C-alpha positions in Angstrom: 32.2 19.8 49.3 28.5 19.8 50.0 27.8 17.7 46.8 30.4 15.2 47.9 28.9 14.8 51.4 25.2 15.1 50.5 24.3 11.3 50.5 26.6 10.7 53.5 24.9 13.4 55.6 21.5 11.6 55.1 23.0 8.1 55.9 25.0 9.1 59.0 22.1 9.5 61.5 21.1 5.8 60.9 24.6 4.4 61.3 26.1 3.4 64.6 29.7 3.5 65.6 30.9 6.0 63.0 34.2 7.5 64.1 35.0 9.7 61.1 34.2 10.4 57.5 37.1 10.8 55.1 36.8 12.7 51.9 39.7 11.4 49.8 41.0 12.1 46.3 38.7 9.4 44.9 35.7 11.1 46.3 36.7 14.5 45.0 37.9 13.5 41.5 36.1 10.3 40.6 32.7 10.7 42.4 33.4 7.8 44.8 31.6 7.9 48.2 33.5 9.3 51.2 35.1 6.6 53.4 33.1 5.9 56.6 35.4 4.8 59.4 33.7 2.8 62.2 34.9 2.4 65.7 36.3 -0.9 66.6 33.8 -3.0 68.5 35.0 -4.1 71.9 34.9 -7.8 72.4 33.3 -9.1 75.6 35.8 -11.0 77.7 34.5 -14.4 79.1 33.5 -14.3 82.7 36.1 -15.7 85.2 35.1 -19.1 86.5 34.7 -19.2 90.1 
């Protein structure tokens, strides 16, 4: 597990808005990077005219 997450552990501190890291079958069996799930950015609503 540590080998799978090694690169990700170094990348995470520099990333913003990360909600979770998913270690899926591809990461375990095929050496793919774990999936990094970002939080959905909230859109600013336009100010009310008035």
